[in-house]
N, CA, C and O of each residue as an XYZ file, in Angstrom:
832
protein
N      20.362     24.143    -31.518
C      19.916     24.564    -30.195
C      19.225     23.395    -29.494
O      18.392     22.711    -30.090
N      19.569     23.173    -28.248
C      18.980     22.079    -27.488
C      17.559     22.424    -27.082
O      17.296     23.493    -26.530
N      16.657     21.511    -27.360
C      15.270     21.736    -26.988
C      15.015     21.187    -25.594
O      15.409     20.066    -25.272
N      14.365     21.973    -24.790
C      14.026     21.540    -23.445
C      12.586     21.040    -23.425
O      11.735     21.561    -24.147
N      12.315     20.037    -22.605
C      10.929     19.542    -22.522
C       9.986     20.666    -22.117
O      10.320     21.521    -21.297
N       8.816     20.641    -22.704
C       7.829     21.662    -22.374
C       7.317     21.453    -20.947
O       7.007     20.332    -20.543
N       7.236     22.515    -20.220
C       6.704     22.424    -18.861
C       5.185     22.537    -18.914
O       4.614     23.006    -19.899
N       4.550     22.098    -17.841
C       3.094     22.191    -17.779
C       2.654     23.639    -17.695
O       3.332     24.447    -17.061
N       1.539     23.987    -18.317
C       1.025     25.358    -18.189
C       0.765     25.682    -16.723
O       0.503     24.797    -15.908
N       0.845     26.975    -16.407
C       0.639     27.389    -15.015
C      -0.701     26.905    -14.477
O      -0.789     26.460    -13.333
N      -1.750     26.989    -15.303
C      -3.069     26.571    -14.857
C      -3.113     25.092    -14.516
O      -3.764     24.692    -13.551
N      -2.421     24.278    -15.306
C      -2.380     22.840    -15.051
C      -1.660     22.554    -13.747
O      -2.094     21.717    -12.955
N      -0.536     23.268    -13.526
C       0.214     23.068    -12.281
C      -0.625     23.481    -11.077
O      -0.622     22.805    -10.049
N      -1.339     24.590    -11.209
C      -2.185     25.046    -10.101
C      -3.288     24.031     -9.816
O      -3.571     23.712     -8.661
N      -3.914     23.524    -10.898
C      -4.979     22.548    -10.712
C      -4.463     21.287    -10.030
O      -5.116     20.740     -9.141
N      -3.283     20.829    -10.453
C      -2.738     19.610     -9.867
C      -2.348     19.839     -8.409
O      -2.545     18.967     -7.562
N      -1.798     21.010     -8.125
C      -1.432     21.327     -6.741
C      -2.679     21.409     -5.861
O      -2.676     20.929     -4.728
N      -3.745     22.019     -6.386
C      -4.989     22.125     -5.626
C      -5.605     20.747     -5.416
O      -6.093     20.439     -4.328
N      -5.582     19.932     -6.443
C      -6.156     18.596     -6.333
C      -5.419     17.792     -5.259
O      -6.046     17.139     -4.425
N      -4.109     17.845     -5.286
C      -3.335     17.091     -4.294
C      -3.596     17.616     -2.886
O      -3.705     16.837     -1.940
N      -3.696     18.934     -2.750
C      -3.966     19.525     -1.437
C      -5.330     19.086     -0.920
O      -5.483     18.803      0.268
N      -6.317     19.029     -1.802
C      -7.665     18.609     -1.411
C      -7.667     17.156     -0.941
O      -8.240     16.834      0.099
N      -7.027     16.292     -1.708
C      -7.023     14.873     -1.372
C      -6.242     14.608     -0.089
O      -6.671     13.818      0.752
N      -5.113     15.258      0.057
C      -4.325     15.085      1.279
C      -5.098     15.579      2.495
O      -5.079     14.952      3.553
N      -5.776     16.708      2.331
C      -6.561     17.271      3.428
C      -7.701     16.335      3.823
O      -7.959     16.131      5.010
N      -8.382     15.767      2.830
C      -9.493     14.850      3.111
C      -9.003     13.635      3.883
O      -9.626     13.229      4.864
N      -7.905     13.059      3.453
C      -7.371     11.874      4.108
C      -6.954     12.187      5.544
O      -7.265     11.433      6.466
N      -6.251     13.299      5.727
C      -5.791     13.671      7.067
C      -6.959     13.966      8.001
O      -6.927     13.590      9.173
N      -7.987     14.634      7.491
C      -9.134     14.981      8.326
C      -9.903     13.743      8.785
O     -10.389     13.697      9.915
N     -10.014     12.745      7.915
C     -10.688     11.518      8.322
C      -9.933     10.870      9.479
O     -10.539     10.351     10.416
N      -8.609     10.905      9.403
C      -7.816     10.362     10.492
C      -7.969     11.144     11.787
O      -7.821     10.585     12.873
N      -8.265     12.433     11.678
C      -8.370     13.293     12.858
C      -9.774     13.304     13.469
O      -9.922     13.225     14.688
N     -10.805     13.402     12.618
C     -12.164     13.590     13.140
C     -13.122     12.467     12.766
O     -14.249     12.422     13.259
N     -12.679     11.553     11.889
C     -13.564     10.494     11.429
C     -14.362     10.922     10.205
O     -14.536     12.113      9.948
N     -14.843      9.939      9.458
C     -15.548     10.258      8.223
C     -16.870     10.959      8.483
O     -17.267     11.834      7.714
N     -17.560     10.584      9.561
C     -18.879     11.156      9.835
C     -18.816     12.673      9.990
O     -19.748     13.378      9.604
N     -17.726     13.171     10.550
C     -17.586     14.603     10.780
C     -16.849     15.311      9.642
O     -16.678     16.530      9.669
N     -16.424     14.554      8.665
C     -15.764     15.164      7.515
C     -16.778     15.971      6.712
O     -17.913     15.533      6.527
N     -16.374     17.146      6.235
C     -17.262     17.978      5.429
C     -16.475     18.627      4.303
O     -15.260     18.803      4.385
N     -17.196     18.974      3.260
C     -16.554     19.669      2.133
C     -15.969     20.998      2.614
O     -14.903     21.418      2.162
N     -16.679     21.653      3.535
C     -16.206     22.936      4.059
C     -14.858     22.769      4.771
O     -13.945     23.574      4.591
N     -14.753     21.716      5.578
C     -13.511     21.485      6.315
C     -12.368     21.136      5.364
O     -11.236     21.582      5.553
N     -12.669     20.338      4.347
C     -11.636     19.979      3.362
C     -11.151     21.231      2.643
O      -9.950     21.436      2.474
N     -12.104     22.069      2.221
C     -11.752     23.289      1.495
C     -10.901     24.214      2.354
O      -9.917     24.779      1.876
N     -11.279     24.370      3.626
C     -10.524     25.240      4.523
C      -9.108     24.714      4.726
O      -8.150     25.487      4.705
N      -8.971     23.394      4.924
C      -7.657     22.809      5.145
C      -6.784     22.920      3.888
O      -5.581     23.164      3.976
N      -7.405     22.739      2.723
C      -6.653     22.752      1.465
C      -6.408     24.157      0.933
O      -5.578     24.352      0.046
N      -7.133     25.143      1.476
C      -6.967     26.510      1.000
C      -7.599     26.750     -0.356
O      -7.073     27.508     -1.171
N      -8.749     26.091     -0.599
C      -9.460     26.283     -1.862
C     -10.920     26.588     -1.553
O     -11.354     26.461     -0.408
N     -11.669     26.985     -2.561
C     -13.093     27.235     -2.388
C     -13.893     25.949     -2.523
O     -13.455     25.011     -3.190
N     -15.065     25.900     -1.895
C     -15.912     24.704     -1.992
C     -16.266     24.397     -3.444
O     -16.381     23.234     -3.833
N     -16.438     25.451     -4.239
C     -16.838     25.237     -5.622
C     -15.773     24.478     -6.394
O     -16.086     23.750     -7.336
N     -14.517     24.642     -6.002
C     -13.432     23.905     -6.656
C     -13.595     22.413     -6.407
O     -13.421     21.607     -7.321
N     -13.925     22.046     -5.189
C     -14.108     20.637     -4.853
C     -15.316     20.067     -5.584
O     -15.241     18.984     -6.163
N     -16.424     20.793     -5.557
C     -17.631     20.286     -6.207
C     -17.484     20.218     -7.731
O     -18.206     19.472     -8.392
N     -16.567     20.982     -8.274
C     -16.332     20.916     -9.716
C     -15.693     19.587    -10.107
O     -15.892     19.094    -11.218
N     -14.925     19.013     -9.183
C     -14.203     17.780     -9.482
C     -14.816     16.529     -8.871
O     -14.618     15.428     -9.386
N     -15.559     16.685     -7.778
C     -16.132     15.520     -7.089
C     -17.583     15.797     -6.689
O     -17.913     16.923     -6.317
N     -18.457     14.779     -6.761
C     -19.869     14.982     -6.420
C     -20.173     14.912     -4.932
O     -21.230     15.367     -4.496
N     -19.257     14.346     -4.143
C     -19.544     14.152     -2.725
C     -18.247     14.004     -1.946
O     -17.177     13.817     -2.524
N     -18.359     14.092     -0.618
C     -17.170     13.917      0.210
C     -16.671     12.472      0.131
O     -15.475     12.214      0.271
N     -17.601     11.528     -0.096
C     -17.191     10.144     -0.254
C     -16.312      9.954     -1.473
O     -15.334      9.208     -1.426
N     -16.652     10.624     -2.565
C     -15.852     10.534     -3.783
C     -14.483     11.162     -3.586
O     -13.480     10.647     -4.080
N     -14.443     12.280     -2.858
C     -13.155     12.923     -2.557
C     -12.284     11.970     -1.746
O     -11.106     11.777     -2.047
N     -12.870     11.385     -0.727
C     -12.108     10.520      0.151
C     -11.610      9.274     -0.567
O     -10.502      8.805     -0.304
N     -12.424      8.736     -1.471
C     -11.994      7.549     -2.216
C     -10.770      7.870     -3.060
O      -9.815      7.094     -3.083
N     -10.786      9.003     -3.754
C      -9.624      9.401     -4.545
C      -8.414      9.662     -3.649
O      -7.279      9.369     -4.024
N      -8.666     10.217     -2.462
C      -7.576     10.457     -1.514
C      -6.962      9.142     -1.080
O      -5.741      9.024     -0.971
N      -7.799      8.164     -0.834
C      -7.326      6.853     -0.424
C      -6.453      6.233     -1.511
O      -5.399      5.669     -1.220
N      -6.890      6.338     -2.754
C      -6.108      5.789     -3.856
C      -4.779      6.521     -4.011
O      -3.738      5.895     -4.214
N      -4.820      7.838     -3.915
C      -3.608      8.628     -4.116
C      -2.556      8.329     -3.064
O      -1.366      8.259     -3.375
N      -2.987      8.151     -1.816
C      -2.033      8.001     -0.728
C      -1.695      6.545     -0.419
O      -0.891      6.268      0.471
N      -2.311      5.609     -1.157
C      -1.903      4.215     -1.020
C      -0.518      4.054     -1.632
O      -0.082      4.889     -2.424
N       0.157      3.002     -1.270
C       1.517      2.805     -1.762
C       1.561      2.670     -3.269
O       2.527      3.100     -3.900
N       0.524      2.075     -3.860
C       0.475      1.889     -5.312
C      -0.852      2.399     -5.830
O      -1.888      2.262     -5.179
N      -0.802      2.989     -7.009
C      -2.049      3.315     -7.687
C      -2.597      2.023     -8.278
O      -1.830      1.150     -8.684
N      -3.916      1.898     -8.328
C      -4.518      0.657     -8.792
C      -4.023      0.290    -10.179
O      -3.692     -0.867    -10.435
N      -3.970      1.268    -11.075
C      -3.542      0.988    -12.434
C      -2.096      0.530    -12.486
O      -1.670     -0.080    -13.467
N      -1.333      0.822    -11.425
C       0.076      0.465    -11.428
C       0.386     -0.778    -10.627
O       1.555     -1.133    -10.474
N      -0.631     -1.454    -10.108
C      -0.372     -2.653     -9.333
C       0.282     -3.696    -10.225
O      -0.218     -3.972    -11.316
N       1.378     -4.276     -9.789
C       1.990     -5.339    -10.581
C       1.221     -6.629    -10.408
O       0.413     -6.766     -9.489
N       1.476     -7.576    -11.295
C       0.881     -8.888    -11.128
C       1.374     -9.502     -9.823
O       2.444     -9.150     -9.327
N       0.590    -10.419     -9.274
C       1.006    -11.084     -8.055
C       2.266    -11.910     -8.332
O       2.458    -12.375     -9.455
N       3.122    -12.098     -7.331
C       4.376    -12.820     -7.561
C       4.129    -14.228     -8.079
O       3.168    -14.890     -7.686
N       5.001    -14.672     -8.958
C       4.891    -16.020     -9.517
C       6.280    -16.645     -9.553
O       6.985    -16.569    -10.559
N       6.656    -17.259     -8.446
C       7.958    -17.917     -8.348
C       7.869    -19.385     -8.718
O       8.879    -20.087     -8.761
N       6.640    -19.853     -8.990
C       6.438    -21.268     -9.241
C       5.963    -22.001     -8.006
O       5.519    -23.146     -8.092
N       6.053    -21.352     -6.854
C       5.594    -21.933     -5.592
C       4.352    -21.166     -5.158
O       4.456    -20.107     -4.538
N       3.179    -21.701     -5.483
C       1.923    -20.989     -5.232
C       1.735    -20.691     -3.753
O       1.359    -19.579     -3.385
N       1.992    -21.672     -2.911
C       1.773    -21.470     -1.479
C       2.653    -20.346     -0.935
O       2.182    -19.493     -0.183
N       3.918    -20.348     -1.313
C       4.827    -19.301     -0.842
C       4.422    -17.935     -1.375
O       4.495    -16.933     -0.664
N       3.994    -17.905     -2.633
C       3.593    -16.620     -3.230
C       2.357    -16.060     -2.538
O       2.292    -14.865     -2.250
N       1.373    -16.924     -2.268
C       0.157    -16.456     -1.615
C       0.444    -16.001     -0.186
O      -0.111    -15.002      0.273
N       1.298    -16.723      0.508
C       1.647    -16.303      1.864
C       2.324    -14.931      1.844
O       2.068    -14.095      2.710
N       3.183    -14.707      0.857
C       3.852    -13.418      0.744
C       2.848    -12.289      0.536
O       2.955    -11.236      1.164
N       1.874    -12.508     -0.343
C       0.882    -11.481     -0.647
C      -0.039    -11.242      0.549
O      -0.335    -10.094      0.884
N      -0.490    -12.309      1.189
C      -1.405    -12.141      2.321
C      -0.701    -11.541      3.529
O      -1.320    -10.810      4.303
N       0.572    -11.833      3.700
C       1.322    -11.189      4.774
C       1.402     -9.686      4.529
O       1.280     -8.892      5.462
N       1.608     -9.301      3.270
C       1.633     -7.876      2.937
C       0.265     -7.242      3.181
O       0.180     -6.097      3.625
N      -0.799     -7.980      2.894
C      -2.153     -7.488      3.146
C      -2.370     -7.248      4.633
O      -2.969     -6.246      5.024
N      -1.881     -8.170      5.463
C      -1.976     -8.003      6.914
C      -1.266     -6.722      7.343
O      -1.776     -5.968      8.172
N      -0.089     -6.485      6.776
C       0.652     -5.275      7.117
C      -0.108     -4.012      6.761
O      -0.113     -3.050      7.530
N      -0.751     -4.005      5.600
C      -1.524     -2.838      5.173
C      -2.729     -2.615      6.081
O      -3.004     -1.488      6.494
N      -3.442     -3.687      6.387
C      -4.640     -3.550      7.213
C      -4.312     -3.131      8.644
O      -5.122     -2.483      9.307
N      -3.133     -3.498      9.113
C      -2.737     -3.145     10.478
C      -2.008     -1.809     10.573
O      -1.689     -1.358     11.673
N      -1.741     -1.173      9.440
C      -1.028      0.103      9.432
C      -1.929      1.178     10.045
O      -3.006      1.440      9.509
N      -1.521      1.808     11.155
C      -2.376      2.805     11.821
C      -2.798      3.954     10.909
O      -3.885      4.507     11.072
N      -1.953      4.312      9.958
C      -2.301      5.438      9.075
C      -3.471      5.094      8.170
O      -4.223      5.983      7.769
N      -3.637      3.824      7.844
C      -4.675      3.436      6.898
C      -5.846      2.698      7.535
O      -6.893      2.546      6.905
N      -5.686      2.236      8.775
C      -6.722      1.412      9.387
C      -8.069      2.134      9.453
O      -9.049      1.664      8.875
N      -8.126      3.265     10.148
C      -9.397      3.972     10.300
C      -9.933      4.520      8.973
O     -11.132      4.405      8.720
N      -9.084      5.117      8.108
C      -9.609      5.551      6.811
C     -10.194      4.406      6.000
O     -11.212      4.588      5.332
N      -9.572      3.223      6.043
C     -10.114      2.098      5.293
C     -11.447      1.647      5.874
O     -12.351      1.256      5.135
N     -11.570      1.700      7.190
C     -12.844      1.350      7.816
C     -13.926      2.365      7.414
O     -15.067      1.992      7.143
N     -13.557      3.628      7.380
C     -14.512      4.665      6.982
C     -14.960      4.456      5.538
O     -16.142      4.585      5.219
N     -14.005      4.132      4.674
C     -14.340      3.906      3.276
C     -15.256      2.696      3.135
O     -16.219      2.732      2.369
N     -14.964      1.626      3.868
C     -15.788      0.421      3.820
C     -17.221      0.722      4.241
O     -18.172      0.259      3.612
N     -17.367      1.500      5.310
C     -18.707      1.857      5.789
C     -19.447      2.715      4.775
O     -20.635      2.503      4.529
N     -18.759      3.676      4.189
C     -19.407      4.577      3.239
C     -19.845      3.837      1.991
O     -20.889      4.152      1.420
N     -19.064      2.861      1.560
C     -19.425      2.076      0.381
C     -20.750      1.352      0.594
O     -21.545      1.214     -0.335
N     -20.982      0.891      1.821
C     -22.226      0.177      2.129
C     -23.436      1.086      1.962
O     -24.507      0.626      1.566
N     -23.273      2.371      2.258
C     -24.412      3.293      2.264
C     -24.516      4.156      1.004
O     -25.518      4.848      0.818
N     -23.513      4.128      0.148
C     -23.507      4.996     -1.032
C     -23.360      4.140     -2.284
O     -22.241      3.767     -2.639
N     -24.469      3.816     -2.969
C     -24.412      2.946     -4.149
C     -23.490      3.488     -5.249
O     -22.805      2.719     -5.923
N     -23.478      4.807     -5.425
C     -22.630      5.383     -6.469
C     -21.155      5.180     -6.138
O     -20.354      4.834     -7.006
N     -20.811      5.398     -4.875
C     -19.431      5.182     -4.458
C     -19.082      3.705     -4.531
O     -17.959      3.353     -4.893
N     -20.020      2.842     -4.197
C     -19.786      1.396     -4.272
C     -19.472      0.981     -5.708
O     -18.602      0.143     -5.941
N     -20.182      1.569     -6.666
C     -19.942      1.237     -8.068
C     -18.560      1.724     -8.502
O     -17.854      1.034     -9.237
N     -18.184      2.913     -8.044
C     -16.856      3.450     -8.370
C     -15.768      2.581     -7.762
O     -14.763      2.279     -8.407
N     -15.979      2.184     -6.517
C     -15.016      1.317     -5.834
C     -14.844     -0.006     -6.583
O     -13.724     -0.484     -6.765
N     -15.959     -0.588     -7.012
C     -15.898     -1.853     -7.737
C     -15.131     -1.703     -9.040
O     -14.324     -2.561     -9.397
N     -15.387     -0.608     -9.749
C     -14.760     -0.404    -11.057
C     -13.273     -0.096    -10.944
O     -12.470     -0.611    -11.721
N     -12.909      0.733     -9.987
C     -11.532      1.249     -9.940
C     -10.604      0.490     -9.006
O      -9.384      0.598     -9.131
N     -11.156     -0.276     -8.074
C     -10.288     -0.948     -7.111
C     -10.593     -2.436     -6.976
O      -9.712     -3.270     -7.185
N     -11.830     -2.774     -6.629
C     -12.125     -4.174     -6.339
C     -11.928     -5.074     -7.552
O     -11.266     -6.108     -7.456
N     -12.499     -4.688     -8.694
C     -12.405     -5.549     -9.871
C     -10.993     -5.650    -10.428
O     -10.567     -6.756    -10.760
N     -10.238     -4.549    -10.550
C      -8.846     -4.696    -11.004
C      -8.029     -5.616    -10.104
O      -7.241     -6.428    -10.591
N      -8.216     -5.489     -8.789
C      -7.472     -6.347     -7.872
C      -7.951     -7.799     -7.957
O      -7.140     -8.722     -7.877
N      -9.246     -8.004     -8.117
C      -9.766     -9.371     -8.242
C      -9.194    -10.048     -9.481
O      -8.838    -11.226     -9.443
N      -9.106     -9.296    -10.584
C      -8.571     -9.884    -11.820
C      -7.122    -10.309    -11.647
O      -6.724    -11.363    -12.144
N      -6.324     -9.502    -10.945
C      -4.931     -9.873    -10.709
C      -4.837    -11.163     -9.893
O      -4.007    -12.027    -10.175
N      -5.686    -11.282     -8.893
C      -5.674    -12.481     -8.051
C      -6.107    -13.708     -8.852
O      -5.484    -14.767     -8.773
N      -7.181    -13.550     -9.622
C      -7.662    -14.662    -10.430
C      -6.624    -15.068    -11.468
O      -6.431    -16.259    -11.713
N      -5.957    -14.104    -12.075
C      -4.933    -14.409    -13.076
C      -3.817    -15.257    -12.478
O      -3.334    -16.197    -13.109
N      -3.408    -14.914    -11.245
C      -2.332    -15.696    -10.614
C      -2.803    -17.118    -10.330
O      -2.056    -18.072    -10.549
N      -4.029    -17.267     -9.849
C      -4.542    -18.598     -9.570
C      -4.752    -19.394    -10.862
O      -4.579    -20.612    -10.881
N      -5.124    -18.705    -11.930
C      -5.316    -19.401    -13.204
C      -3.985    -19.969    -13.706
O      -3.947    -21.076    -14.241
N      -2.902    -19.217    -13.535
C      -1.588    -19.727    -13.936
C      -1.235    -20.978    -13.139
O      -0.685    -21.937    -13.680
N      -1.558    -20.957    -11.848
C      -1.302    -22.129    -11.021
C      -2.159    -23.304    -11.473
O      -1.710    -24.450    -11.488
N      -3.396    -23.000    -11.841
C      -4.298    -24.047    -12.323
C      -3.755    -24.659    -13.613
O      -3.769    -25.878    -13.778
N      -3.284    -23.821    -14.516
C      -2.739    -24.305    -15.783
C      -1.464    -25.115    -15.574
O      -1.127    -25.992    -16.369
N      -0.758    -24.797    -14.476
C       0.473    -25.532    -14.163
C       0.193    -26.808    -13.377
O       1.125    -27.521    -13.004
N      -1.079    -27.101    -13.120
C      -1.439    -28.306    -12.398
C      -1.316    -28.194    -10.895
O      -1.336    -29.206    -10.194
N      -1.186    -26.959    -10.381
C      -1.050    -26.759     -8.938
C      -2.398    -26.595     -8.252
O      -2.481    -26.659     -7.025
N      -3.441    -26.387     -9.021
C      -4.808    -26.329     -8.516
C      -5.662    -27.267     -9.362
O      -5.388    -27.468    -10.545
N      -6.688    -27.833     -8.756
C      -7.583    -28.708     -9.495
C      -8.214    -27.958    -10.666
O      -8.555    -26.781    -10.548
N      -8.362    -28.640    -11.779
C      -8.893    -28.008    -12.990
C     -10.309    -27.494    -12.795
O     -10.738    -26.572    -13.489
N     -11.044    -28.087    -11.848
C     -12.426    -27.663    -11.624
C     -12.580    -26.584    -10.576
O     -13.708    -26.222    -10.240
N     -11.482    -26.052    -10.044
C     -11.549    -25.038     -8.994
C     -12.216    -23.758     -9.500
O     -11.845    -23.238    -10.552
N     -13.184    -23.259     -8.764
C     -13.801    -21.965     -9.063
C     -12.845    -20.888     -8.562
O     -12.702    -20.701     -7.354
N     -12.202    -20.193     -9.463
C     -11.143    -19.271     -9.083
C     -11.674    -18.041     -8.348
O     -11.007    -17.520     -7.454
N     -12.855    -17.579     -8.713
C     -13.439    -16.440     -7.992
C     -13.723    -16.822     -6.543
O     -13.475    -16.042     -5.624
N     -14.248    -18.035     -6.351
C     -14.510    -18.498     -4.998
C     -13.203    -18.697     -4.233
O     -13.131    -18.417     -3.037
N     -12.178    -19.178     -4.920
C     -10.874    -19.361     -4.278
C     -10.322    -18.032     -3.775
O      -9.729    -17.974     -2.698
N     -10.512    -16.969     -4.546
C     -10.067    -15.640     -4.111
C     -10.785    -15.235     -2.832
O     -10.162    -14.711     -1.909
N     -12.086    -15.473     -2.773
C     -12.846    -15.136     -1.563
C     -12.381    -15.956     -0.364
O     -12.312    -15.450      0.757
N     -12.062    -17.230     -0.611
C     -11.611    -18.090      0.477
C     -10.252    -17.652      1.028
O      -9.962    -17.860      2.206
N      -9.433    -17.054      0.187
C      -8.098    -16.635      0.616
C      -8.098    -15.261      1.275
O      -7.494    -15.075      2.332
N      -8.776    -14.298      0.653
C      -8.722    -12.934      1.181
C      -9.873    -12.622      2.134
O      -9.740    -11.753      2.995
N     -10.992    -13.313      1.991
C     -12.160    -13.037      2.825
C     -11.913    -13.172      4.319
O     -12.311    -12.287      5.076
N     -11.270    -14.245      4.773
C     -11.044    -14.381      6.223
C     -10.221    -13.247      6.818
O     -10.468    -12.835      7.951
N      -9.247    -12.737      6.071
C      -8.431    -11.632      6.578
C      -9.284    -10.384      6.755
O      -9.216     -9.715      7.786
N     -10.085    -10.077      5.744
C     -10.921     -8.880      5.821
C     -11.960     -9.011      6.922
O     -12.268     -8.036      7.607
N     -12.503    -10.216      7.096
C     -13.508    -10.439      8.125
C     -12.911    -10.242      9.518
O     -13.517     -9.587     10.367
N     -11.727    -10.806      9.755
C     -11.102    -10.655     11.076
C     -10.716     -9.200     11.322
O     -10.831     -8.703     12.442
N     -10.261     -8.524     10.278
C      -9.881     -7.110     10.412
C     -11.111     -6.261     10.746
O     -11.044     -5.386     11.610
N     -12.220     -6.513     10.074
C     -13.424     -5.723     10.304
C     -13.990     -5.950     11.697
O     -14.406     -4.999     12.359
N     -14.011     -7.187     12.144
C     -14.671     -7.505     13.403
C     -13.811     -7.205     14.628
O     -14.338     -6.981     15.717
N     -12.503     -7.202     14.455
C     -11.580     -6.920     15.565
C     -11.742     -7.890     16.735
O     -11.421     -7.547     17.873
N     -12.229     -9.076     16.467
C     -12.439    -10.048     17.542
C     -11.156    -10.797     17.892
O     -10.965    -11.216     19.034
N     -10.290    -10.958     16.914
C      -9.016    -11.651     17.107
C      -7.929    -10.856     16.401
O      -8.212    -10.147     15.435
N      -6.684    -10.964     16.871
C      -5.590    -10.252     16.208
C      -5.411    -10.735     14.770
O      -5.539    -11.925     14.482
N      -5.118     -9.805     13.883
C      -4.829    -10.149     12.491
C      -3.311    -10.254     12.360
O      -2.612     -9.241     12.391
N      -2.806    -11.467     12.216
C      -1.366    -11.711     12.236
C      -0.914    -12.421     10.975
O      -1.728    -12.967     10.230
N       0.396    -12.409     10.739
C       0.943    -13.136      9.594
C       0.777    -14.638      9.793
O       0.628    -15.379      8.821
N       0.801    -15.091     11.039
C       0.585    -16.518     11.304
C      -0.817    -16.939     10.871
O      -1.010    -18.022     10.319
N      -1.783    -16.073     11.128
C      -3.149    -16.354     10.699
C      -3.228    -16.378      9.170
O      -3.893    -17.242      8.597
N      -2.555    -15.435      8.512
C      -2.550    -15.404      7.052
C      -1.965    -16.698      6.491
O      -2.507    -17.253      5.535
N      -0.875    -17.183      7.069
C      -0.268    -18.435      6.618
C      -1.240    -19.599      6.780
O      -1.338    -20.459      5.904
N      -1.958    -19.625      7.904
C      -2.907    -20.698      8.162
C      -4.057    -20.669      7.159
O      -4.527    -21.718      6.717
N      -4.502    -19.485      6.806
C      -5.565    -19.351      5.804
C      -5.116    -19.953      4.479
O      -5.861    -20.699      3.845
N      -3.902    -19.628      4.067
C      -3.379    -20.157      2.801
C      -3.284    -21.672      2.857
O      -3.718    -22.361      1.934
N      -2.723    -22.185      3.929
C      -2.542    -23.632      4.051
C      -3.881    -24.360      4.043
O      -4.022    -25.400      3.399
N      -4.848    -23.823      4.746
C      -6.166    -24.462      4.810
C      -6.880    -24.395      3.467
O      -7.504    -25.368      3.043
N      -6.791    -23.248      2.796
C      -7.457    -23.090      1.497
C      -6.847    -24.021      0.446
O      -7.570    -24.603     -0.364
N      -5.531    -24.159      0.458
C      -4.879    -24.964     -0.565
C      -4.965    -26.462     -0.296
O      -5.087    -27.257     -1.228
N      -4.903    -26.843      0.965
C      -4.842    -28.279      1.278
C      -6.184    -28.859      1.678
O      -6.320    -30.075      1.816
N      -7.178    -28.001      1.867
C      -8.519    -28.492      2.124
C      -8.735    -28.964      3.543
O      -7.834    -28.923      4.380
N      -9.949    -29.411      3.795
C     -10.350    -29.828      5.136
C     -10.464    -31.337      5.268
O     -10.647    -31.846      6.374
N     -10.362    -32.056      4.168
C     -10.489    -33.506      4.226
C      -9.240    -34.136      4.821
O      -8.146    -33.587      4.696
N      -9.397    -35.291      5.470
C      -8.213    -35.964      6.002
C      -7.272    -36.361      4.870
O      -7.718    -36.745      3.789
N      -5.992    -36.267      5.120
C      -5.027    -36.648      4.110
C      -4.914    -38.172      4.056
O      -4.997    -38.855      5.077
N      -4.728    -38.675      2.866
C      -4.616    -40.117      2.683
C      -3.354    -40.635      3.351
O      -2.259    -40.127      3.106
N      -3.510    -41.644      4.192
C      -2.373    -42.209      4.883
C      -1.703    -43.262      4.003
O      -2.369    -44.066      3.350
N      -0.391    -43.239      4.001
C       0.335    -44.237      3.212
C       0.115    -45.617      3.814
O       0.174    -45.792      5.031
N      -0.136    -46.582      2.964
C      -0.383    -47.943      3.441
C       0.922    -48.607      3.868
O       1.958    -48.464      3.218
N       0.842    -49.331      4.969
C       2.015    -50.055      5.458
C       2.015    -51.445      4.834
O       1.035    -52.180      4.956
N       3.093    -51.805      4.177
C       3.175    -53.090      3.480
C       3.128    -54.233      4.480
O       3.186    -55.398      4.088
């Protein structure tokens, strides 16, 4: 007799369906009313669950929203692949930063990401969760890619890789947050070129 894979218990399916409904509702509501007006009551009403269900799984609306942000991002943090490594560091970094520009400029994620950034500043517990589940895993991937380039002789052996990550991604986040100038792929390319080639004048070839 052919054995069929066991299906999830009804309770597990209900819990997963409720969890997804809660997270989707939280994300959508932030886009509609902003994080400041988001409430557990509104999330529960939109998701069709009781407030106690939400509080059983999350301590605050900030925690709900953070999980919603992770769920609805294109990739789960644990599933992020390593940064591309074609052997051309400059091209690989430009590819990644161009993708970052696209994400930051995506209307569906722009305001929710701004709300999350603001909440992290004011909620130490959420900031710690963000660091553990998103910032640090992503930082390690970036550092790992730069370390491979360093080992291949494409970066100076004395380069501080953590600082290099800040120099590459920091300007994009700063321009996105301040909204003073457009965040474009051309700007991302310039950031990469400036970070890799430095600010010192290039040595001129001597004329014989």
